[in-house]
C-alpha positions as CSV (number, residue, x, y, z in Angstrom):
1,M,16.3,7.7,-22.7
2,T,16.9,11.4,-23.1
3,G,16.2,13.8,-26.0
4,N,18.1,16.9,-27.1
5,D,15.5,18.4,-29.4
6,V,12.8,20.7,-28.2
7,G,9.4,19.1,-28.5
8,H,11.0,15.7,-29.1
9,T,8.5,12.8,-28.7
10,R,9.6,9.3,-27.7
11,G,7.9,6.2,-28.8
12,D,4.7,5.0,-27.2
13,T,4.5,3.0,-24.1
14,D,1.5,1.4,-22.5
15,V,1.6,3.1,-19.1
16,V,3.6,6.0,-17.7
17,I,3.9,6.1,-13.9
18,A,4.9,9.4,-12.2
19,G,6.9,8.7,-9.1
20,A,9.5,6.1,-8.2
21,G,8.5,5.6,-4.6
22,P,7.1,2.3,-3.1
23,T,3.7,2.8,-4.8
24,G,5.0,3.6,-8.2
25,L,7.6,0.8,-8.2
26,M,5.1,-1.8,-6.9
27,L,2.6,-0.7,-9.6
28,A,5.3,-0.9,-12.3
29,C,6.2,-4.4,-11.2
30,E,2.6,-5.6,-11.3
31,L,2.2,-4.2,-14.8
32,R,5.4,-5.9,-16.0
33,L,4.3,-9.3,-14.5
34,A,1.2,-9.0,-16.8
35,G,3.3,-8.2,-19.9
36,V,2.6,-4.5,-20.0
37,D,5.2,-2.0,-21.1
38,V,5.8,0.7,-18.5
39,V,8.0,3.7,-18.0
40,V,8.5,5.3,-14.5
41,V,9.4,9.0,-14.5
42,E,10.8,10.6,-11.3
43,R,11.5,14.3,-10.8
44,L,14.4,13.6,-8.5
45,A,17.9,13.1,-9.9
46,E,18.6,10.1,-7.6
47,R,17.5,8.5,-4.4
48,T,17.9,10.8,-1.4
49,G,18.1,8.1,1.3
50,E,15.2,9.8,3.1
51,S,13.1,7.3,5.0
52,R,9.8,8.7,6.1
53,A,8.0,5.4,6.6
54,G,9.5,2.7,8.8
55,G,7.4,-0.4,8.7
56,M,5.2,-2.9,6.8
57,H,2.0,-4.4,8.2
58,S,0.6,-7.9,7.8
59,R,-1.4,-7.3,4.6
60,T,1.6,-5.7,2.8
61,L,3.8,-8.6,3.9
62,E,1.2,-11.0,2.5
63,V,1.1,-9.1,-0.8
64,L,4.9,-9.5,-1.1
65,D,4.5,-13.2,-0.3
66,Q,1.9,-13.5,-3.0
67,R,4.6,-12.3,-5.5
68,G,7.3,-14.6,-4.0
69,I,9.6,-11.7,-2.9
70,L,8.9,-11.4,0.8
71,D,12.2,-13.1,1.9
72,R,14.1,-10.2,0.5
73,F,12.4,-7.9,2.9
74,L,12.5,-10.2,5.9
75,A,16.3,-10.5,5.4
76,V,16.7,-6.7,5.9
77,G,14.0,-5.8,8.4
78,E,13.1,-6.9,11.9
79,L,9.8,-8.3,13.0
80,Q,8.2,-6.5,15.9
81,P,5.7,-8.6,17.9
82,V,3.6,-5.6,19.1
83,G,2.0,-2.5,17.5
84,H,0.1,0.5,18.7
85,F,-3.0,2.7,18.2
86,S,-1.9,6.2,19.1
87,G,0.7,4.7,21.4
88,L,-1.6,2.3,23.1
89,R,-0.4,-1.3,22.8
90,L,-1.9,-3.7,20.3
91,D,-1.2,-7.4,20.4
92,F,-1.3,-9.6,17.3
93,D,-2.8,-13.0,16.7
94,E,-0.7,-15.6,14.9
95,S,-3.8,-17.5,13.7
96,E,-4.9,-14.6,11.5
97,S,-2.0,-14.5,9.1
98,R,1.2,-16.4,8.3
99,H,2.8,-13.0,8.8
100,P,1.1,-11.5,11.9
101,Y,3.8,-9.1,13.1
102,P,4.8,-5.7,11.6
103,L,8.2,-5.6,9.9
104,M,10.4,-2.7,11.0
105,I,12.2,-1.7,7.8
106,L,13.2,1.8,6.5
107,Q,11.5,3.2,3.4
108,S,14.9,3.6,1.8
109,A,15.5,-0.1,2.0
110,I,12.0,-0.9,0.7
111,E,12.6,1.3,-2.3
112,R,16.0,-0.3,-3.0
113,L,14.5,-3.8,-2.9
114,L,11.5,-2.9,-5.1
115,E,13.8,-1.2,-7.5
116,E,15.9,-4.3,-7.8
117,W,12.8,-6.4,-8.5
118,A,11.7,-3.8,-11.0
119,D,15.0,-4.0,-12.8
120,E,14.7,-7.8,-13.0
121,L,11.3,-7.4,-14.6
122,G,12.5,-4.9,-17.2
123,V,10.9,-1.7,-15.8
124,R,12.4,1.5,-17.2
125,V,13.0,4.2,-14.6
126,R,13.9,7.7,-15.7
127,W,15.3,10.2,-13.2
128,S,15.3,14.0,-13.5
129,S,12.0,13.7,-15.3
130,E,9.3,15.9,-13.9
131,V,5.7,15.9,-15.2
132,T,4.9,19.5,-16.3
133,G,1.9,18.9,-18.5
134,I,-0.7,16.3,-19.6
135,S,-3.3,16.1,-22.3
136,Q,-5.5,13.1,-23.0
137,D,-7.8,12.0,-25.8
138,E,-9.7,8.9,-26.8
139,S,-6.6,6.9,-27.5
140,G,-4.1,7.9,-24.9
141,V,-2.3,10.5,-22.8
142,T,0.6,12.8,-23.8
143,V,2.9,13.5,-20.9
144,E,5.1,16.5,-21.0
145,L,8.4,16.2,-19.1
146,G,10.8,18.8,-17.9
147,A,14.3,18.1,-16.7
148,A,17.2,20.1,-15.5
149,E,19.7,21.0,-18.2
150,A,17.7,19.1,-20.8
151,A,15.2,20.0,-23.5
152,P,11.5,19.5,-22.8
153,E,10.2,16.1,-24.0
154,T,6.9,14.2,-24.3
155,L,5.9,10.6,-23.8
156,R,2.8,9.1,-25.3
157,A,1.0,6.4,-23.3
158,R,-2.3,4.6,-23.1
159,Y,-2.6,5.6,-19.4
160,L,-0.8,7.8,-16.9
161,V,-0.8,7.0,-13.1
162,G,0.2,9.6,-10.6
163,C,2.2,8.1,-7.8
164,D,4.0,11.3,-7.2
165,G,3.2,12.1,-3.6
166,G,1.0,14.4,-1.6
167,R,1.8,17.4,-3.8
168,S,1.1,15.4,-6.9
169,A,1.7,17.3,-10.2
170,V,-0.4,14.7,-12.0
171,R,-3.4,15.2,-9.7
172,K,-3.2,19.0,-10.1
173,L,-2.8,18.9,-13.9
174,A,-5.7,16.5,-14.2
175,G,-7.9,18.9,-12.2
176,I,-8.8,16.3,-9.5
177,G,-9.9,17.9,-6.2
178,F,-8.1,17.2,-3.0
179,P,-10.5,18.1,-0.2
180,G,-9.8,17.5,3.5
181,T,-8.6,19.1,6.7
182,P,-5.6,21.4,7.2
183,A,-2.6,20.9,9.5
184,T,-3.1,21.7,13.2
185,M,0.3,20.6,14.4
186,T,3.9,20.0,13.2
187,A,6.0,16.9,13.4
188,M,9.6,16.3,12.4
189,I,11.5,13.1,11.7
190,G,15.1,12.1,11.1
191,D,17.5,9.2,11.6
192,V,20.1,10.2,14.2
193,E,22.6,9.0,16.7
194,L,21.6,9.6,20.3
195,P,24.5,8.5,22.5
196,D,23.1,10.0,25.7
197,L,19.7,8.3,25.4
198,P,19.1,6.5,28.7
199,E,19.1,2.7,28.6
200,D,15.7,2.5,30.2
201,Y,14.2,4.9,27.7
202,I,10.6,4.0,26.7
203,W,10.1,4.4,22.9
204,W,7.4,7.1,23.3
205,R,7.2,9.9,25.8
206,R,4.4,12.4,26.3
207,R,5.0,16.0,27.3
208,P,2.8,19.0,28.0
209,T,3.1,20.5,24.5
210,G,3.7,17.3,22.5
211,D,5.4,13.9,22.3
212,Y,8.6,12.4,21.0
213,S,9.8,9.0,20.2
214,A,13.1,7.3,19.4
215,I,13.0,3.8,17.9
216,A,16.2,1.8,17.2
217,F,16.1,0.7,13.5
218,E,19.8,0.0,12.9
219,A,22.7,-0.5,15.3
220,G,23.7,2.9,16.7
221,W,20.9,4.7,14.9
222,H,17.4,5.9,16.1
223,R,14.4,7.0,14.2
224,L,13.6,10.3,16.0
225,I,10.1,11.8,15.7
226,T,8.9,14.9,17.5
227,F,5.3,16.0,17.7
228,E,4.5,19.6,18.7
229,Y,0.8,20.3,19.0
230,D,1.1,24.0,19.6
231,R,3.1,24.8,16.4
232,V,2.0,25.0,12.8
233,V,4.8,25.6,10.3
234,D,4.4,26.6,6.7
235,R,5.2,23.5,4.7
236,A,7.2,25.6,2.3
237,E,9.7,26.6,5.0
238,P,13.1,24.8,4.6
239,V,13.7,21.8,6.9
240,T,17.0,21.6,8.8
241,S,18.6,19.2,11.2
242,E,19.0,22.1,13.7
243,Q,15.2,22.5,13.7
244,L,14.9,18.9,14.7
245,R,17.4,19.4,17.5
246,E,15.5,22.5,18.7
247,S,12.2,20.6,18.6
248,L,13.7,17.7,20.7
249,V,15.1,20.2,23.3
250,R,11.7,21.9,23.6
251,L,10.0,18.6,24.4
252,A,12.7,16.6,26.2
253,G,14.8,19.4,27.7
254,T,17.9,17.8,26.1
255,D,19.1,16.7,22.7
256,Y,20.5,13.4,24.1
257,G,23.8,14.2,22.3
258,M,22.1,14.1,18.9
259,R,24.5,13.9,16.0
260,S,24.9,12.7,12.4
261,P,21.3,13.5,11.4
262,R,20.1,12.2,8.0
263,G,16.9,12.2,6.1
264,V,15.3,15.1,8.2
265,S,11.8,16.1,7.1
266,R,8.6,17.5,8.4
267,F,5.0,16.4,8.3
268,S,1.7,17.3,9.9
269,D,-1.8,16.0,10.6
270,A,-3.3,17.4,7.4
271,A,-5.7,14.8,6.0
272,R,-6.9,15.0,2.4
273,Q,-8.2,12.6,-0.2
274,A,-8.7,12.9,-4.0
275,D,-12.4,13.2,-4.8
276,R,-11.9,10.7,-7.6
277,Y,-9.1,8.2,-8.3
278,R,-9.6,8.2,-12.1
279,Q,-10.1,11.0,-14.6
280,G,-10.4,9.4,-18.0
281,R,-6.9,7.9,-18.7
282,V,-5.3,9.4,-15.7
283,L,-5.3,7.6,-12.3
284,L,-3.9,8.2,-8.9
285,A,-2.4,6.0,-6.2
286,G,-0.6,6.3,-2.9
287,D,0.0,9.7,-1.4
288,A,-1.1,11.4,-4.6
289,A,-4.6,10.0,-3.8
290,H,-4.5,10.4,0.0
291,I,-2.5,12.0,2.8
292,H,-3.0,11.7,6.5
293,F,-1.2,11.8,9.9
294,P,1.1,8.8,9.8
295,A,-0.3,7.2,13.0
296,G,-0.1,3.5,13.0
297,G,2.2,3.4,10.0
298,Q,-0.5,2.9,7.4
299,G,0.5,5.3,4.6
300,L,3.1,3.3,2.7
301,N,1.2,0.1,3.2
302,M,-2.0,1.6,1.8
303,G,0.0,2.9,-1.3
304,V,1.5,-0.6,-2.0
305,Q,-2.0,-2.1,-1.7
306,D,-3.4,0.6,-4.0
307,A,-0.8,-0.5,-6.6
308,V,-1.7,-4.2,-6.3
309,N,-5.4,-3.5,-6.6
310,L,-4.9,-1.3,-9.7
311,G,-2.1,-3.2,-11.4
312,W,-3.9,-6.3,-12.7
313,K,-7.0,-4.3,-13.6
314,L,-5.0,-1.8,-15.7
315,A,-3.1,-4.6,-17.3
316,S,-6.3,-6.4,-18.3
317,V,-7.6,-3.3,-19.9
318,V,-4.4,-2.4,-21.7
319,R,-4.2,-6.0,-23.1
320,G,-7.8,-5.9,-24.3
321,R,-8.9,-8.7,-21.9
322,A,-11.4,-6.5,-20.0
323,P,-13.5,-3.4,-20.7
324,E,-12.3,0.0,-19.6
325,S,-15.1,0.1,-17.1
326,L,-13.1,-2.3,-14.9
327,L,-10.9,0.6,-13.9
328,D,-13.9,2.2,-12.2
329,S,-13.8,-0.6,-9.6
330,Y,-10.4,0.7,-8.5
331,H,-12.0,3.9,-7.1
332,A,-15.0,2.0,-5.8
333,E,-12.8,-0.4,-3.8
334,R,-9.9,1.8,-2.7
335,H,-11.5,5.1,-2.0
336,P,-13.5,3.8,1.0
337,V,-10.3,2.2,2.4
338,A,-8.5,5.5,2.4
339,E,-11.5,7.2,3.9
340,R,-11.3,4.8,6.9
341,V,-7.6,5.4,7.3
342,L,-8.1,9.2,7.3
343,H,-10.8,8.7,9.9
344,N,-8.8,6.5,12.3
345,T,-5.6,8.7,12.0
346,R,-7.7,11.7,12.9
347,A,-8.9,9.8,16.0
348,Q,-5.3,8.8,16.8
349,S,-4.2,12.4,16.5
350,A,-6.9,13.5,18.9
351,L,-5.9,10.8,21.4
352,A,-2.3,11.9,21.4
353,R,-2.9,15.5,22.1
354,P,-1.9,16.9,25.5
355,G,-4.5,18.4,27.9
356,P,-6.9,17.2,30.5
357,Q,-9.7,16.4,28.1
358,A,-7.5,14.3,25.9
359,D,-5.9,12.7,28.9
360,A,-9.3,11.6,30.2
361,L,-10.3,10.2,26.8
362,R,-7.0,8.4,26.7
363,D,-7.6,6.8,30.1
364,V,-11.0,5.6,29.0
365,F,-9.5,4.2,25.7
366,T,-6.7,2.5,27.6
367,S,-9.3,0.6,29.7
368,L,-11.1,-0.5,26.6
369,I,-8.2,-1.6,24.4
370,V,-7.4,-4.5,26.8
371,F,-10.6,-6.3,25.7
372,D,-9.9,-8.9,23.1
373,D,-12.7,-7.7,20.8
374,V,-11.5,-4.1,20.8
375,N,-7.9,-5.1,20.3
376,R,-8.9,-7.4,17.5
377,H,-10.9,-4.7,15.8
378,L,-8.2,-2.1,15.9
379,R,-5.4,-4.4,14.8
380,S,-7.5,-5.7,11.9
381,M,-8.1,-2.1,10.8
382,L,-4.5,-1.0,11.0
383,T,-3.1,-4.1,9.3
384,A,-5.9,-4.0,6.6
385,L,-6.6,-7.7,7.1
386,D,-10.3,-7.1,7.5
387,I,-10.9,-5.2,4.2
388,R,-13.9,-6.5,2.3
389,Y,-14.5,-5.2,-1.2
390,P,-18.1,-5.2,-2.6
391,A,-18.8,-8.7,-4.0
392,D,-21.7,-10.7,-5.1
393,G,-22.7,-13.8,-3.1
394,D,-23.2,-14.4,0.6
395,H,-20.1,-16.6,1.2
396,P,-18.1,-15.1,4.1
397,L,-14.9,-15.0,2.0
398,A,-16.5,-13.1,-0.9
399,G,-14.7,-9.8,-1.3
400,R,-12.1,-10.5,1.4
401,R,-8.5,-11.3,1.2
402,V,-8.0,-15.1,0.9
403,P,-6.4,-16.8,3.9
404,D,-3.0,-18.3,3.1
405,A,-4.1,-21.9,3.8
406,D,-1.8,-24.9,3.5
407,L,-2.6,-27.0,0.5
408,K,-1.9,-30.5,-0.8
409,T,-1.5,-30.3,-4.6
410,P,-0.6,-33.0,-7.2
411,D,2.9,-31.6,-7.1
412,G,3.2,-31.8,-3.3
413,A,2.7,-29.5,-0.3
414,S,2.1,-25.8,-1.1
415,Y,0.1,-22.8,0.2
416,V,-2.5,-20.5,-1.4
417,Y,-0.2,-17.5,-1.9
418,A,2.4,-19.6,-3.8
419,L,-0.3,-19.9,-6.5
420,L,-0.3,-16.1,-7.0
421,H,3.4,-15.6,-7.7
422,A,2.8,-15.0,-11.4
423,G,0.2,-12.3,-10.7
424,R,-2.5,-14.2,-12.4
425,P,-6.0,-15.0,-11.2
426,V,-6.5,-18.5,-9.8
427,L,-9.6,-20.7,-9.8
428,L,-8.9,-23.1,-6.9
429,D,-10.9,-26.3,-6.8
430,L,-10.6,-28.0,-3.4
431,R,-13.2,-30.8,-3.9
432,G,-12.6,-32.0,-7.4
433,I,-15.8,-30.5,-8.8
434,A,-16.3,-31.4,-12.5
435,E,-18.6,-28.4,-13.2
436,V,-16.0,-25.9,-12.0
437,A,-13.3,-27.5,-14.2
438,A,-15.7,-27.3,-17.2
439,V,-16.3,-23.6,-16.7
440,A,-12.6,-22.9,-16.2
441,E,-11.8,-24.0,-19.8
442,G,-13.4,-20.8,-21.2
443,W,-10.8,-18.7,-19.3
444,S,-7.8,-21.0,-19.5
445,D,-5.8,-18.3,-21.4
446,R,-5.9,-15.9,-18.4
447,V,-7.0,-17.8,-15.3
448,D,-4.9,-20.6,-13.7
449,F,-7.1,-23.6,-12.8
450,V,-5.6,-25.5,-9.8
451,R,-6.9,-28.6,-8.1
452,A,-5.8,-29.1,-4.5
453,R,-6.9,-30.1,-1.1
454,S,-7.0,-27.9,2.0
455,E,-4.9,-29.2,4.9
456,D,-7.3,-27.5,7.3
457,D,-11.1,-28.0,7.6
458,H,-11.5,-24.4,8.9
459,W,-9.9,-21.1,7.9
460,I,-9.5,-18.0,10.1
461,V,-10.9,-14.8,8.5
462,P,-10.1,-11.6,10.3
463,G,-13.3,-9.6,10.9
464,V,-15.4,-12.8,10.6
465,G,-13.7,-15.6,12.6
466,E,-13.5,-19.3,11.8
467,V,-15.2,-20.5,8.6
468,D,-15.4,-23.8,6.9
469,A,-12.8,-24.3,4.1
470,P,-14.6,-23.6,0.8
471,A,-15.2,-26.2,-1.9
472,A,-13.9,-23.8,-4.6
473,L,-13.0,-20.2,-4.9
474,L,-11.9,-17.7,-7.6
475,I,-9.0,-15.6,-6.4
476,R,-8.1,-12.3,-8.0
477,P,-4.4,-11.4,-8.7
478,D,-4.5,-9.1,-5.6
479,G,-5.5,-12.0,-3.4
480,H,-9.1,-11.0,-2.9
481,V,-11.9,-13.6,-3.4
482,A,-14.2,-12.9,-6.4
483,W,-16.4,-16.0,-5.9
484,A,-16.5,-18.8,-3.4
485,A,-18.7,-22.0,-3.0
486,A,-19.4,-23.6,0.3
487,G,-19.7,-27.2,-0.7
488,G,-21.6,-29.8,-2.7
489,A,-22.1,-29.2,-6.4
490,P,-22.2,-25.4,-6.7
491,G,-24.1,-23.8,-9.6
492,T,-21.9,-22.4,-12.3
493,A,-23.9,-19.3,-13.1
494,A,-22.4,-17.2,-10.4
495,L,-18.9,-18.4,-11.2
496,T,-19.4,-17.6,-14.9
497,T,-20.6,-14.1,-13.9
498,A,-17.7,-13.5,-11.7
499,L,-15.2,-14.7,-14.3
500,T,-16.8,-12.4,-16.9
501,T,-17.0,-9.4,-14.6
502,W,-13.4,-9.5,-13.5
503,F,-11.6,-11.1,-16.4
504,G,-13.7,-10.5,-19.5
505,P,-15.7,-12.9,-21.7
506,P,-14.6,-16.4,-22.3
507,S,-12.3,-17.2,-25.2
508,Q,-13.9,-18.4,-28.4
509,G,-13.1,-21.8,-29.8
C-alpha cells in the first residue's frame, strides 16, 4: 500500500494505529478479533532486533491465555520463579494465578510472535510510514504520512491511536501534555557475549557510583544493563557499543571480555505521563501515554494491558454497539494504573541509588520485604494482579480481573479464560439462575451466555484473599468483572445496568 502521487489519499479504514511495537500489535489484534478494519503504520523500515524489555508478568501472561495464544510465548521464553523490587527478592504464590511466574522473553521475540498473530488475523502493517500530521473532525481523523523516497500520503480513519513510543509524534501533534520529572541518571542496555564473566556472578552488583546486571537470556548471551547515577546524558546523543563497554568498565573495573554487542540503547529515570489519554478521536497507549524507569519490568506489560483495555471499547464504538462516551472509561481506568507505576518506579530508583542514606533505607526495606504481607503487596502491584477498576456493586470481584477458575461445562472440563478466546464478553451462570438467562437474551448478539459449574467453592483474589465462588458474573473482554452476584436469586436490575453501560442497549425484537 504505497502511493506515488503527492497528496494521494487511500481508502478509509476504521482505525489507524501508529507504532508496530507490542502495544500497537496487541491493539490491532484485539480490534481485528472484533471485526474492525485496522492499519498499523510504523516509521521504521523494518524490525531492528532491539530488545529493550525482557519479560512478561503474570497478568500479561493471563491476557495472552485469554486469547488462546500463550503457548506460543511459553515455547520461546523461560519461566523465572522469582522477581524483585529494586533488586530485593520477591517470591510468587502459585495460588494467585495459573501463571504466577514471570516469563523471561526478549522484546524482539514478543514482537515477532504478535506480528505472526496479527498476520493471521489480517492486520495490515505498513513500514516506512511516519505520522507527520493529523487533523480531526466530527466524522474521523486524517493522518498524514511521510516516508523516505516516497510521496506524502494520507489515510482517513474513524480513530487514530498513538502507540509510537515515549517521543510519540501522535501525542505531540494532538497537543496532549506530557508532564513529569526529568532524568537524573543514565542507563545503558545491550545483548552481549561476556566470556570472562565469573561462574559465581550474582545477577546484580552494586557499586559506589551505580549498578550493573548481566542476565542470561539465551545460550552464550547476556542482557547487560549499566546504571550510572552520577551521569546524565543528552538523549539526542548517539548510542554506541563502545559507550556500553566504557560504562561497564567504570562500574566493574573490567569489560568481562565483552564482544558481539547488539541492540545497544540508552534510557533514564525520566517519568512522564500524558495528562489525558484521549483527545477527541485520537487516543494514546503504551509508552506514548507513559514513560518511567524500567524497574520491575512493568513498561511493556502495562502497554499490552492498555491495548486490551482499549481494544474492545474502541471496537464497540466503531461498530455502533456502544456510545462514544465508553472511550472515556479508558482514561478513567488506565491513567491511575500508570500513575501507580510511575510512583513505584521512582521509589525503586531511590532505593537503588548509592550512598549512606539510600543504603540505610535499603537495609530497612530489606528487613520488611521478608514479611508475607509486604511481599504479597509488592508482587501484586508489579504483576498488576491486584488492579481494580471502578465498578458498581459491593461484590469483592467487581472491577477486578476474574480468577481463572476450573469449570465443568456441558461440553466437558474447561476454565474461565478459555471462554474469552474470541475476545467477546461472557455472562457466566454458575448456579443455573433462570433470571440471569432471561436477561442475557437481550444481548445475545454481542455477549456469550455460558452455563457452567465451578470446580472450587472458593476463589483466590489477589489484594482480597479467598472469596466464595460467585453465583453468576459478567466478564468484560479484557477479563475484568463488570458485575457479580454472590448467590441465591440475584436481582436483575444491576445486571441490566451493567450490560447496558458496557455493551450498549439490548437488541430489539
